[in-house]
C-alpha positions as a Markdown table, in Angstrom:
| # | Residue | x | y | z |
|---|---|---|---|---|
| 1 | Unk | -39.0 | 8.8 | -19.8 |
| 2 | Unk | -40.0 | 5.4 | -20.5 |
| 3 | Unk | -37.0 | 3.3 | -20.3 |
| 4 | Unk | -38.6 | 0.1 | -21.9 |
| 5 | Unk | -38.4 | 1.6 | -25.0 |
| 6 | Unk | -34.6 | 1.2 | -24.9 |
| 7 | Unk | -35.4 | -2.0 | -23.5 |
| 8 | Unk | -37.4 | -3.0 | -26.7 |
| 9 | Unk | -35.5 | -1.3 | -29.3 |
| 10 | Unk | -34.0 | -3.4 | -31.9 |
| 11 | Unk | -30.8 | -1.9 | -31.6 |
| 12 | Unk | -27.7 | -4.2 | -34.4 |
| 13 | Unk | -25.1 | -6.3 | -32.0 |
| 14 | Unk | -21.7 | -4.9 | -32.2 |
| 15 | Unk | -19.2 | -6.5 | -31.6 |
| 16 | Unk | -14.9 | -6.5 | -32.3 |
| 17 | Unk | -15.3 | -7.6 | -35.9 |
| 18 | Unk | -18.1 | -4.6 | -36.5 |
| 19 | Unk | -15.9 | -2.3 | -35.1 |
| 20 | Unk | -12.7 | -3.5 | -36.8 |
| 21 | Unk | -14.1 | -3.2 | -39.9 |
| 22 | Unk | -15.4 | 0.3 | -39.6 |
| 23 | Unk | -11.8 | 1.3 | -38.0 |
| 24 | Unk | -10.8 | -0.1 | -41.8 |
| 25 | Unk | -13.0 | 2.3 | -43.9 |
| 26 | Unk | -12.4 | 5.4 | -41.5 |
| 27 | Unk | -8.7 | 4.9 | -42.0 |
| 28 | Unk | -9.1 | 3.2 | -45.6 |
| 29 | Unk | -7.1 | 0.5 | -45.5 |
| 30 | Unk | -7.4 | -3.0 | -43.7 |
| 31 | Unk | -4.3 | -2.7 | -41.7 |
| 32 | Unk | -5.0 | 0.6 | -40.3 |
| 33 | Unk | -5.9 | -0.7 | -37.1 |
| 34 | Unk | -2.2 | -1.3 | -36.4 |
| 35 | Unk | -1.7 | 2.0 | -36.6 |
| 36 | Unk | -3.8 | 2.8 | -33.3 |
| 37 | Unk | -1.7 | 0.4 | -31.3 |
| 38 | Unk | 0.8 | 2.0 | -29.0 |
| 39 | Unk | 4.2 | 0.7 | -27.8 |
| 40 | Unk | 5.3 | 1.0 | -24.2 |
| 41 | Unk | 9.3 | 1.2 | -23.5 |
| 42 | Unk | 9.8 | -1.9 | -22.4 |
| 43 | Unk | 8.5 | -3.2 | -25.9 |
| 44 | Unk | 5.0 | -4.6 | -25.1 |
| 45 | Unk | 1.8 | -3.3 | -27.1 |
| 46 | Unk | -1.2 | -1.1 | -25.8 |
| 47 | Unk | -4.4 | -1.5 | -28.2 |
| 48 | Unk | -6.8 | 0.9 | -28.6 |
| 49 | Unk | -9.2 | -1.0 | -27.5 |
| 50 | Unk | -10.6 | -4.2 | -24.7 |
| 51 | Unk | -13.1 | -6.0 | -24.3 |
| 52 | Unk | -14.5 | -6.2 | -20.1 |
| 53 | Unk | -11.7 | -8.7 | -18.4 |
| 54 | Unk | -13.2 | -11.9 | -17.7 |
| 55 | Unk | -13.8 | -12.9 | -13.8 |
| 56 | Unk | -11.3 | -10.5 | -12.6 |
| 57 | Unk | -10.8 | -10.2 | -9.0 |
| 58 | Unk | -9.8 | -7.3 | -6.9 |
| 59 | Unk | -6.1 | -5.8 | -6.2 |
| 60 | Unk | -6.6 | -3.9 | -3.3 |
| 61 | Unk | -4.5 | -2.5 | -0.3 |
| 62 | Unk | -4.9 | -4.3 | 3.1 |
| 63 | Unk | -6.2 | -1.1 | 5.2 |
| 64 | Unk | -9.1 | -0.5 | 2.6 |
| 65 | Unk | -11.5 | 0.8 | 5.3 |
| 66 | Unk | -9.3 | 3.6 | 6.0 |
| 67 | Unk | -7.6 | 6.6 | 3.3 |
| 68 | Unk | -4.0 | 6.2 | 1.9 |
| 69 | Unk | -1.4 | 7.9 | 4.4 |
| 70 | Unk | -1.0 | 11.8 | 2.7 |
| 71 | Unk | 3.0 | 12.2 | 3.4 |
| 72 | Unk | 4.5 | 15.3 | 3.0 |
| 73 | Unk | 8.3 | 15.2 | 2.4 |
| 74 | Unk | 10.7 | 17.1 | 4.9 |
| 75 | Unk | 13.7 | 17.3 | 3.3 |
| 76 | Unk | 15.2 | 21.2 | 4.3 |
| 77 | Unk | 18.6 | 21.6 | 5.8 |
| 78 | Unk | 17.5 | 23.7 | 8.2 |
| 79 | Unk | 15.4 | 21.5 | 10.8 |
| 80 | Unk | 13.9 | 24.6 | 12.5 |
| 81 | Unk | 12.4 | 25.4 | 9.6 |
| 82 | Unk | 11.9 | 21.9 | 8.1 |
| 83 | Unk | 10.0 | 21.7 | 12.1 |
| 84 | Unk | 7.3 | 24.9 | 11.1 |
| 85 | Unk | 6.8 | 23.1 | 7.7 |
| 86 | Unk | 6.1 | 19.5 | 9.7 |
| 87 | Unk | 3.5 | 21.6 | 12.1 |
| 88 | Unk | 1.8 | 23.4 | 9.3 |
| 89 | Unk | 1.3 | 20.2 | 7.5 |
| 90 | Unk | 0.0 | 18.0 | 10.0 |
| 91 | Unk | -2.2 | 20.8 | 10.9 |
| 92 | Unk | -3.6 | 21.0 | 7.6 |
| 93 | Unk | -4.6 | 17.8 | 6.6 |
| 94 | Unk | -1.2 | 15.6 | 5.9 |
| 95 | Unk | -1.4 | 12.8 | 7.8 |
| 96 | Unk | 2.1 | 11.6 | 7.5 |
| 97 | Unk | 5.6 | 12.7 | 7.4 |
| 98 | Unk | 9.1 | 11.3 | 5.4 |
| 99 | Unk | 12.0 | 12.6 | 7.1 |
| 100 | Unk | 14.8 | 12.3 | 3.4 |
| 101 | Unk | 17.8 | 13.4 | 4.9 |
| 102 | Unk | 21.2 | 14.6 | 3.2 |
| 103 | Unk | 22.8 | 11.9 | 1.2 |
| 104 | Unk | 19.5 | 10.1 | 0.1 |
| 105 | Unk | 19.4 | 9.1 | -3.4 |
| 106 | Unk | 16.0 | 10.7 | -3.5 |
| 107 | Unk | 16.7 | 13.8 | -1.3 |
| 108 | Unk | 17.3 | 15.6 | -5.0 |
| 109 | Unk | 20.0 | 18.1 | -4.0 |
| 110 | Unk | 19.0 | 18.7 | -0.5 |
| 111 | Unk | 18.2 | 16.8 | 2.7 |
| 112 | Unk | 17.4 | 16.6 | 6.4 |
| 113 | Unk | 21.2 | 16.7 | 8.4 |
| 114 | Unk | 21.5 | 13.2 | 9.3 |
| 115 | Unk | 22.2 | 13.2 | 13.1 |
| 116 | Unk | 20.0 | 12.5 | 15.8 |
| 117 | Unk | 19.8 | 16.2 | 17.0 |
| 118 | Unk | 18.8 | 17.4 | 13.6 |
| 119 | Unk | 15.7 | 14.6 | 13.8 |
| 120 | Unk | 14.9 | 15.8 | 17.0 |
| 121 | Unk | 14.5 | 19.4 | 16.6 |
| 122 | Unk | 12.0 | 18.5 | 13.7 |
| 123 | Unk | 10.3 | 16.3 | 15.9 |
| 124 | Unk | 10.0 | 19.3 | 18.6 |
| 125 | Unk | 6.4 | 19.7 | 19.9 |
| 126 | Unk | 5.0 | 17.4 | 16.9 |
| 127 | Unk | 1.5 | 15.4 | 18.0 |
| 128 | Unk | 2.3 | 11.8 | 16.5 |
| 129 | Unk | -0.9 | 10.4 | 17.7 |
| 130 | Unk | -1.9 | 8.4 | 14.3 |
| 131 | Unk | 0.9 | 10.3 | 11.9 |
| 132 | Unk | 2.6 | 7.6 | 9.9 |
| 133 | Unk | 6.4 | 8.1 | 9.5 |
| 134 | Unk | 8.5 | 6.9 | 7.4 |
| 135 | Unk | 12.4 | 7.3 | 6.8 |
| 136 | Unk | 13.5 | 7.4 | 3.4 |
| 137 | Unk | 17.0 | 5.2 | 2.6 |
| 138 | Unk | 19.7 | 7.1 | 3.3 |
| 139 | Unk | 23.9 | 6.2 | 4.0 |
| 140 | Unk | 22.9 | 6.2 | 8.1 |
| 141 | Unk | 19.3 | 4.4 | 7.6 |
| 142 | Unk | 20.4 | 1.8 | 10.3 |
| 143 | Unk | 21.6 | 4.8 | 12.7 |
| 144 | Unk | 18.1 | 6.7 | 12.2 |
| 145 | Unk | 16.5 | 3.5 | 13.6 |
| 146 | Unk | 18.0 | 4.2 | 16.9 |
| 147 | Unk | 17.5 | 7.8 | 16.8 |
| 148 | Unk | 14.1 | 7.9 | 16.2 |
| 149 | Unk | 13.2 | 5.0 | 18.6 |
| 150 | Unk | 15.1 | 7.0 | 21.4 |
| 151 | Unk | 13.1 | 10.1 | 20.3 |
| 152 | Unk | 9.6 | 8.3 | 21.1 |
| 153 | Unk | 10.8 | 7.2 | 24.3 |
| 154 | Unk | 12.1 | 10.3 | 25.4 |
| 155 | Unk | 8.5 | 11.7 | 24.1 |
| 156 | Unk | 6.9 | 8.8 | 25.9 |
| 157 | Unk | 5.6 | 8.1 | 22.6 |
| 158 | Unk | 3.6 | 5.1 | 21.8 |
| 159 | Unk | 4.5 | 3.1 | 18.6 |
| 160 | Unk | 1.4 | 1.3 | 18.4 |
| 161 | Unk | -0.7 | 4.5 | 17.7 |
| 162 | Unk | 1.7 | 5.6 | 14.4 |
| 163 | Unk | 2.6 | 3.7 | 11.6 |
| 164 | Unk | 6.5 | 3.3 | 10.8 |
| 165 | Unk | 8.8 | 2.5 | 7.9 |
| 166 | Unk | 12.2 | 2.8 | 8.1 |
| 167 | Unk | 13.5 | 2.1 | 4.4 |
| 168 | Unk | 16.3 | 0.3 | 4.9 |
| 169 | Unk | 17.2 | -0.5 | 1.3 |
| 170 | Unk | 21.0 | -1.8 | 0.1 |
| 171 | Unk | 20.0 | -2.2 | -3.2 |
| 172 | Unk | 18.8 | 1.4 | -4.0 |
| 173 | Unk | 21.6 | 3.1 | -2.1 |
| 174 | Unk | 24.4 | 1.1 | -3.6 |
| 175 | Unk | 22.7 | 2.3 | -6.8 |
| 176 | Unk | 21.6 | 5.8 | -5.9 |
| 177 | Unk | 25.0 | 6.5 | -4.3 |
| 178 | Unk | 27.0 | 4.4 | -5.7 |
| 179 | Unk | 28.7 | 3.1 | -2.5 |
| 180 | Unk | 28.4 | 0.6 | -0.4 |
| 181 | Unk | 30.1 | 1.1 | 3.3 |
| 182 | Unk | 31.0 | -2.7 | 3.3 |
| 183 | Unk | 31.4 | -5.6 | 0.8 |
| 184 | Unk | 28.4 | -7.8 | -0.5 |
| 185 | Unk | 30.1 | -10.6 | 1.4 |
| 186 | Unk | 30.2 | -8.4 | 4.4 |
| 187 | Unk | 26.7 | -6.9 | 4.5 |
| 188 | Unk | 25.0 | -10.4 | 3.7 |
| 189 | Unk | 26.9 | -11.2 | 7.0 |
| 190 | Unk | 25.8 | -8.5 | 9.4 |
| 191 | Unk | 22.4 | -7.6 | 8.5 |
| 192 | Unk | 20.8 | -10.7 | 9.7 |
| 193 | Unk | 22.2 | -9.8 | 13.4 |
| 194 | Unk | 20.9 | -6.0 | 12.9 |
| 195 | Unk | 17.5 | -7.5 | 11.9 |
| 196 | Unk | 17.3 | -9.7 | 14.9 |
| 197 | Unk | 18.2 | -6.6 | 17.1 |
| 198 | Unk | 15.2 | -5.2 | 15.2 |
| 199 | Unk | 12.6 | -7.3 | 16.4 |
| 200 | Unk | 14.2 | -7.4 | 19.7 |
| 201 | Unk | 13.2 | -3.4 | 20.3 |
| 202 | Unk | 9.4 | -4.6 | 19.5 |
| 203 | Unk | 9.0 | -1.8 | 17.1 |
| 204 | Unk | 6.2 | -2.3 | 14.6 |
| 205 | Unk | 6.3 | -1.2 | 10.8 |
| 206 | Unk | 8.5 | -1.7 | 8.0 |
| 207 | Unk | 12.2 | -2.2 | 8.3 |
| 208 | Unk | 13.0 | -3.3 | 4.5 |
| 209 | Unk | 12.1 | -1.4 | 1.9 |
| 210 | Unk | 12.2 | -2.5 | -2.1 |
| 211 | Unk | 12.8 | 1.2 | -3.5 |
| 212 | Unk | 12.0 | 1.6 | -7.4 |
| 213 | Unk | 12.2 | 5.4 | -7.6 |
| 214 | Unk | 16.2 | 5.6 | -7.7 |
| 215 | Unk | 15.8 | 3.4 | -10.8 |
| 216 | Unk | 12.8 | 4.9 | -12.2 |
| 217 | Unk | 14.2 | 8.4 | -11.8 |
| 218 | Unk | 17.3 | 7.8 | -13.7 |
| 219 | Unk | 15.5 | 6.0 | -16.5 |
| 220 | Unk | 13.9 | 2.6 | -15.9 |
| 221 | Unk | 11.1 | 0.9 | -17.4 |
| 222 | Unk | 8.3 | 0.4 | -15.5 |
| 223 | Unk | 8.7 | -3.4 | -16.0 |
| 224 | Unk | 12.4 | -2.5 | -14.8 |
| 225 | Unk | 11.4 | -1.0 | -11.5 |
| 226 | Unk | 9.3 | -3.7 | -10.5 |
| 227 | Unk | 11.6 | -6.6 | -11.8 |
| 228 | Unk | 14.2 | -4.9 | -9.5 |
| 229 | Unk | 12.2 | -4.3 | -6.7 |
| 230 | Unk | 11.3 | -8.2 | -6.6 |
| 231 | Unk | 14.8 | -8.8 | -6.8 |
| 232 | Unk | 15.3 | -6.3 | -4.0 |
| 233 | Unk | 12.5 | -8.0 | -2.0 |
| 234 | Unk | 13.6 | -11.7 | -2.3 |
| 235 | Unk | 17.3 | -10.4 | -1.0 |
| 236 | Unk | 15.6 | -8.8 | 1.9 |
| 237 | Unk | 13.7 | -12.2 | 2.4 |
| 238 | Unk | 17.1 | -14.4 | 2.2 |
| 239 | Unk | 18.4 | -11.7 | 5.0 |
| 240 | Unk | 15.6 | -12.6 | 7.0 |
| 241 | Unk | 15.9 | -16.2 | 6.7 |
| 242 | Unk | 19.3 | -15.8 | 7.7 |
| 243 | Unk | 18.6 | -14.0 | 10.5 |
| 244 | Unk | 16.2 | -17.1 | 11.4 |
| 245 | Unk | 13.0 | -15.1 | 11.7 |
| 246 | Unk | 10.2 | -17.4 | 10.3 |
| 247 | Unk | 9.3 | -15.9 | 7.1 |
| 248 | Unk | 5.3 | -15.8 | 8.0 |
| 249 | Unk | 6.1 | -13.1 | 10.6 |
| 250 | Unk | 9.3 | -11.1 | 8.4 |
| 251 | Unk | 6.9 | -10.5 | 5.2 |
| 252 | Unk | 5.0 | -7.6 | 6.8 |
| 253 | Unk | 7.6 | -5.9 | 7.7 |
| 254 | Unk | 8.9 | -5.7 | 3.5 |
| 255 | Unk | 7.7 | -2.4 | 2.2 |
| 256 | Unk | 7.8 | -0.9 | -1.0 |
| 257 | Unk | 8.1 | 2.3 | -3.1 |
| 258 | Unk | 8.0 | 3.3 | -6.3 |
| 259 | Unk | 7.4 | 6.2 | -8.7 |
| 260 | Unk | 4.0 | 6.6 | -10.4 |
| 261 | Unk | 4.0 | 9.7 | -13.2 |
| 262 | Unk | 1.7 | 11.5 | -15.3 |
| 263 | Unk | 0.5 | 8.2 | -17.4 |
| 264 | Unk | -2.2 | 7.5 | -15.4 |
| 265 | Unk | -3.3 | 3.6 | -16.8 |
| 266 | Unk | 0.5 | 2.6 | -16.6 |
| 267 | Unk | 0.9 | 4.0 | -13.2 |
| 268 | Unk | -2.3 | 2.5 | -11.8 |
| 269 | Unk | -1.1 | -1.0 | -13.5 |
| 270 | Unk | 1.8 | -0.9 | -12.2 |
| 271 | Unk | 1.0 | -0.9 | -8.5 |
| 272 | Unk | -1.8 | -3.3 | -9.2 |
| 273 | Unk | 1.3 | -5.6 | -10.8 |
| 274 | Unk | 3.4 | -5.4 | -7.9 |
| 275 | Unk | 0.8 | -6.5 | -5.3 |
| 276 | Unk | 0.4 | -9.7 | -8.2 |
| 277 | Unk | 3.9 | -10.2 | -7.7 |
| 278 | Unk | 4.7 | -9.9 | -4.1 |
| 279 | Unk | 1.8 | -12.5 | -3.5 |
| 280 | Unk | 3.7 | -14.7 | -6.3 |
| 281 | Unk | 6.8 | -14.5 | -4.4 |
| 282 | Unk | 5.3 | -15.4 | -1.3 |
| 283 | Unk | 3.4 | -18.2 | -2.3 |
| 284 | Unk | 6.7 | -19.4 | -3.7 |
| 285 | Unk | 8.0 | -19.3 | -0.2 |
| 286 | Unk | 5.5 | -21.5 | 1.6 |
| 287 | Unk | 3.6 | -18.5 | 2.8 |
| 288 | Unk | 0.1 | -17.4 | 3.0 |
| 289 | Unk | 0.2 | -14.1 | 0.6 |
| 290 | Unk | 0.2 | -10.7 | 2.8 |
| 291 | Unk | -0.7 | -7.7 | 0.7 |
| 292 | Unk | 2.2 | -5.4 | 0.0 |
| 293 | Unk | 2.4 | -2.3 | 1.9 |
| 294 | Unk | 3.3 | 0.4 | -1.3 |
| 295 | Unk | 4.5 | 3.8 | -0.5 |
| 296 | Unk | 3.9 | 6.3 | -3.8 |
| 297 | Unk | 6.0 | 9.2 | -4.9 |
| 298 | Unk | 5.3 | 11.1 | -8.2 |
| 299 | Unk | 8.1 | 11.2 | -10.7 |
| 300 | Unk | 11.2 | 13.2 | -10.3 |
| 301 | Unk | 11.9 | 12.9 | -14.2 |
| 302 | Unk | 9.2 | 13.9 | -15.3 |
| 303 | Unk | 9.1 | 17.5 | -13.8 |
| 304 | Unk | 10.2 | 20.3 | -15.8 |
| 305 | Unk | 12.1 | 23.8 | -15.3 |
| 306 | Unk | 10.1 | 25.4 | -18.0 |
| 307 | Unk | 6.3 | 26.1 | -17.4 |
| 308 | Unk | 6.5 | 24.6 | -13.4 |
| 309 | Unk | 2.6 | 25.0 | -13.4 |
| 310 | Unk | 2.2 | 22.2 | -15.6 |
| 311 | Unk | 4.1 | 20.2 | -12.9 |
| 312 | Unk | 0.5 | 20.9 | -11.0 |
| 313 | Unk | -1.4 | 18.7 | -13.8 |
| 314 | Unk | 1.4 | 16.0 | -13.6 |
| 315 | Unk | 1.4 | 15.2 | -10.3 |
| 316 | Unk | -2.3 | 15.6 | -10.1 |
| 317 | Unk | -2.7 | 12.8 | -12.2 |
| 318 | Unk | 0.0 | 10.7 | -11.0 |
| 319 | Unk | -1.6 | 11.2 | -7.5 |
| 320 | Unk | -4.8 | 10.0 | -8.8 |
| 321 | Unk | -3.4 | 7.1 | -10.5 |
| 322 | Unk | -1.9 | 6.2 | -6.9 |
| 323 | Unk | -4.7 | 6.2 | -5.4 |
| 324 | Unk | -6.9 | 5.1 | -7.6 |
| 325 | Unk | -4.3 | 2.1 | -7.7 |
| 326 | Unk | -4.1 | 1.4 | -4.7 |
| 327 | Unk | -1.0 | 3.0 | -3.1 |
| 328 | Unk | -1.1 | 2.7 | 0.8 |
| 329 | Unk | 1.1 | 6.3 | 1.4 |
| 330 | Unk | 1.7 | 8.1 | -0.7 |
| 331 | Unk | 4.0 | 11.9 | -1.6 |
| 332 | Unk | 3.8 | 14.4 | -4.1 |
| 333 | Unk | 6.6 | 16.6 | -5.2 |
| 334 | Unk | 6.1 | 20.3 | -5.4 |
| 335 | Unk | 5.9 | 21.8 | -8.4 |
| 336 | Unk | 8.8 | 23.7 | -7.8 |
| 337 | Unk | 11.1 | 21.4 | -7.1 |
| 338 | Unk | 13.1 | 21.4 | -10.7 |
| 339 | Unk | 14.1 | 25.3 | -9.6 |
| 340 | Unk | 15.3 | 24.4 | -5.9 |
| 341 | Unk | 14.0 | 23.8 | -2.5 |
| 342 | Unk | 10.0 | 24.4 | -2.9 |
| 343 | Unk | 8.6 | 27.0 | -0.3 |
| 344 | Unk | 5.5 | 26.5 | 1.8 |
| 345 | Unk | 2.8 | 27.7 | -1.2 |
| 346 | Unk | 4.3 | 25.1 | -3.6 |
| 347 | Unk | 4.0 | 22.4 | -0.3 |
| 348 | Unk | 0.8 | 23.3 | 0.0 |
| 349 | Unk | -0.1 | 22.8 | -3.3 |
| 350 | Unk | 1.3 | 19.4 | -3.2 |
| 351 | Unk | -0.4 | 18.6 | 0.2 |
| 352 | Unk | -4.0 | 19.8 | -1.2 |
| 353 | Unk | -3.9 | 17.7 | -4.3 |
| 354 | Unk | -4.4 | 15.0 | -2.3 |
| 355 | Unk | -6.9 | 16.4 | 0.0 |
| 356 | Unk | -8.9 | 17.0 | -2.8 |
| 357 | Unk | -8.5 | 13.6 | -4.2 |
| 358 | Unk | -9.4 | 12.3 | -0.7 |
| 359 | Unk | -11.6 | 14.5 | 1.3 |
| 360 | Unk | -13.4 | 15.6 | -1.9 |
| 361 | Unk | -13.4 | 13.2 | -4.5 |
| 362 | Unk | -13.4 | 10.4 | -2.2 |
| 363 | Unk | -11.1 | 8.0 | -4.1 |
| 364 | Unk | -10.5 | 5.8 | -1.3 |
| 365 | Unk | -14.2 | 5.0 | -1.1 |
| 366 | Unk | -14.0 | 2.4 | -3.3 |
| 367 | Unk | -11.4 | -0.8 | -3.6 |
| 368 | Unk | -9.4 | -1.1 | -7.0 |
| 369 | Unk | -11.3 | 1.1 | -8.8 |
| 370 | Unk | -10.1 | -0.8 | -12.1 |
| 371 | Unk | -10.9 | -3.9 | -11.7 |
| 372 | Unk | -12.6 | -5.8 | -14.5 |
| 373 | Unk | -11.3 | -3.3 | -17.0 |
| 374 | Unk | -10.2 | -4.6 | -19.7 |
| 375 | Unk | -7.3 | -2.5 | -20.6 |
| 376 | Unk | -6.1 | -2.2 | -16.9 |
| 377 | Unk | -6.4 | -5.7 | -16.5 |
| 378 | Unk | -4.2 | -6.3 | -19.8 |
| 379 | Unk | -1.8 | -3.9 | -18.8 |
| 380 | Unk | -0.9 | -5.3 | -15.2 |
| 381 | Unk | -0.8 | -8.5 | -16.8 |
| 382 | Unk | 1.8 | -7.1 | -19.2 |
| 383 | Unk | 3.6 | -5.6 | -16.7 |
| 384 | Unk | 3.6 | -8.6 | -14.4 |
| 385 | Unk | 4.9 | -10.7 | -17.5 |
| 386 | Unk | 8.0 | -8.6 | -18.0 |
| 387 | Unk | 8.6 | -7.7 | -14.6 |
| 388 | Unk | 9.1 | -11.3 | -13.9 |
| 389 | Unk | 11.5 | -11.3 | -17.1 |
| 390 | Unk | 13.6 | -8.9 | -15.2 |
| 391 | Unk | 13.7 | -10.2 | -11.7 |
| 392 | Unk | 14.8 | -13.5 | -13.6 |
| 393 | Unk | 17.5 | -11.9 | -15.2 |
| 394 | Unk | 18.8 | -10.4 | -11.8 |
| 395 | Unk | 18.5 | -13.4 | -9.8 |
| 396 | Unk | 20.6 | -14.9 | -12.8 |
| 397 | Unk | 23.4 | -12.3 | -12.4 |
| 398 | Unk | 23.8 | -13.0 | -8.7 |
| 399 | Unk | 21.0 | -11.0 | -7.2 |
| 400 | Unk | 20.6 | -7.1 | -7.3 |
| 401 | Unk | 23.6 | -6.2 | -5.4 |
| 402 | Unk | 25.9 | -8.4 | -7.8 |
| 403 | Unk | 24.0 | -7.1 | -11.0 |
| 404 | Unk | 24.1 | -3.8 | -9.4 |
| 405 | Unk | 28.3 | -4.1 | -8.7 |
| 406 | Unk | 28.7 | -5.7 | -12.2 |
| 407 | Unk | 26.7 | -2.8 | -13.9 |
| 408 | Unk | 24.4 | -5.0 | -15.7 |
| 409 | Unk | 21.2 | -3.1 | -14.7 |
| 410 | Unk | 22.6 | -0.1 | -15.4 |
| 411 | Unk | 23.1 | -0.9 | -18.8 |
| 412 | Unk | 19.6 | -1.7 | -19.5 |
| 413 | Unk | 18.4 | 1.3 | -17.6 |
| 414 | Unk | 20.8 | 3.6 | -20.0 |
| 415 | Unk | 19.5 | 1.4 | -22.9 |
| 416 | Unk | 15.7 | 2.8 | -21.8 |
| 417 | Unk | 16.8 | 6.1 | -21.1 |
| 418 | Unk | 18.2 | 6.8 | -24.2 |
| 419 | Unk | 15.5 | 4.9 | -26.2 |
| 420 | Unk | 12.8 | 7.6 | -24.8 |
| 421 | Unk | 15.4 | 10.3 | -25.3 |
| 422 | Unk | 15.4 | 9.2 | -28.5 |
| 423 | Unk | 11.5 | 9.5 | -29.2 |
| 424 | Unk | 11.3 | 12.7 | -27.3 |
| 425 | Unk | 14.1 | 14.4 | -29.9 |
| 426 | Unk | 12.3 | 12.7 | -33.1 |
| 427 | Unk | 8.7 | 14.6 | -31.4 |
| 428 | Unk | 7.4 | 11.0 | -31.2 |
| 429 | Unk | 6.5 | 12.1 | -27.9 |
| 430 | Unk | 6.5 | 15.3 | -26.2 |
| 431 | Unk | 6.8 | 17.4 | -22.7 |
| 432 | Unk | 3.7 | 20.0 | -22.7 |
| 433 | Unk | 5.3 | 23.1 | -22.2 |
| 434 | Unk | 8.8 | 22.0 | -22.7 |
| 435 | Unk | 8.6 | 20.4 | -26.0 |
| 436 | Unk | 5.5 | 21.7 | -27.1 |
| 437 | Unk | 3.6 | 24.3 | -26.6 |
| 438 | Unk | 6.2 | 26.6 | -25.1 |
| 439 | Unk | 5.9 | 30.3 | -23.4 |
| 440 | Unk | 7.2 | 33.4 | -24.4 |
| 441 | Unk | 7.9 | 34.3 | -21.3 |
| 442 | Unk | 8.8 | 32.0 | -18.4 |
| 443 | Unk | 7.3 | 33.1 | -15.0 |
| 444 | Unk | 9.4 | 33.9 | -11.9 |
| 445 | Unk | 9.5 | 30.8 | -9.5 |
| 446 | Unk | 10.1 | 31.9 | -5.6 |
| 447 | Unk | 12.4 | 28.8 | -3.9 |
| 448 | Unk | 13.8 | 28.4 | -0.2 |
| 449 | Unk | 17.3 | 29.7 | 0.1 |
| 450 | Unk | 19.3 | 26.3 | 0.5 |
| 451 | Unk | 22.3 | 25.2 | -0.2 |
| 452 | Unk | 22.6 | 21.9 | -2.8 |
| 453 | Unk | 24.6 | 19.3 | -0.8 |
| 454 | Unk | 27.0 | 17.8 | -2.3 |
| 455 | Unk | 28.1 | 14.2 | -0.8 |
| 456 | Unk | 31.8 | 13.0 | -0.7 |
| 457 | Unk | 32.1 | 9.5 | -1.6 |
| 458 | Unk | 32.1 | 7.0 | 1.1 |
| 459 | Unk | 32.5 | 3.1 | 0.9 |
| 460 | Unk | 34.3 | 0.2 | 0.5 |
| 461 | Unk | 32.9 | -1.1 | -2.8 |
| 462 | Unk | 31.7 | 1.3 | -5.8 |
| 463 | Unk | 29.5 | 0.8 | -8.9 |
| 464 | Unk | 28.0 | 2.9 | -11.5 |
| 465 | Unk | 25.6 | 5.3 | -10.4 |
| 466 | Unk | 22.2 | 5.8 | -11.3 |
| 467 | Unk | 21.7 | 9.3 | -10.5 |
| 468 | Unk | 18.2 | 10.9 | -10.9 |
| 469 | Unk | 17.7 | 13.6 | -13.8 |
| 470 | Unk | 14.9 | 14.8 | -15.6 |
| 471 | Unk | 14.0 | 14.2 | -19.0 |
| 472 | Unk | 13.8 | 17.5 | -19.5 |
| 473 | Unk | 17.8 | 17.8 | -18.4 |
| 474 | Unk | 18.2 | 14.9 | -20.9 |
| 475 | Unk | 17.3 | 16.3 | -23.9 |
| 476 | Unk | 19.9 | 18.9 | -23.9 |
| 477 | Unk | 22.3 | 15.7 | -23.2 |
| 478 | Unk | 20.9 | 13.9 | -25.9 |
| 479 | Unk | 21.3 | 16.6 | -28.9 |
């Protein structure tokens, strides 16, 4: 084909004005364009068409030469069975393991025994070189650092040959369990010496984490989740400062964990917005911005009991968004998690979703694929603005822990959840397989035998908890 034909052709120049005129003629109204605008849960609008962004700058993760970490959750109450799962995962493509202990806000009713012996059993004969290990925040997070450090020493494993994340986050623990083991004042006084002890151990990796998953799974909007994470991260910086650790060295030891769901573009923008927000905080602290270390996990609240295979599609879209958005590590929830403890088949499907995205689709080959996209850039900027408003509000309320103690954060999340459930009940939005295109007969679902664990309340102070709740669960409550 002679391509010069195209360059010589006299095509009419079509701009935004001409497009709007066409929309008006098609919809039969000059205000028809307004009907195409969608509104997010946090009130910001999404237009149907965007022009290319002007002067975009890529927002990427720190280690762009290596793919994101493919992390598999270990949450089986039977540590021997969890050890078999870990071996199978690492032998078949996983590059990271996440220890989810009983009582963790993101355990969803199960979890490893919270003990050194349980962790030792899980790690028995597990090759750890070039493996990413993370501990999900749980009531004994500080003790678990000692457990892992002792086990690594006994195994003569070199921490420098792996990446570590210890996931300590008082805010997400307080919100998820409704309890803190000591008063806020006592926590603020005791944490700095504990942080100094961590640095004395010379363990590399993430120590403190700002975890937004608890808030997302309880119903928070994207902007609320980001604002809460930012408030938690700032609280961590203050603790490092109290521990007399230079912030320029302390900041890289702060990580983030967030949820990604089936809203692909919004999830991509959320990760990008978090990177911009964290850079802004570091600049305000007078330190050179270091890239945020972000762990993503597919949303629990989007999972459904009905038509569980549809969850595979949801988690695939969410995983794509996390990878394209620039997450450093990713966990995919198995599609049967709403039914019980996932078996080996469900775990394999979750693992293979990431392997296909990384090894076959090569999503890691391009850093910040959405840079310059008018729509994604606009969503990113909007999320930054709304999230900063939430962050500022929390700071005015005395910081994240005091805001939770007073119930301010919970009240705003409850409003967001109610609004979302109302939209579902009215049919303004749908859940495929649950509220739309229901199956006449649901398939049989196989899960592992395990008892759900109910952890007794334990702590010096309490707040209104924010338990994880799926949208399909909330529909019955709302009606």
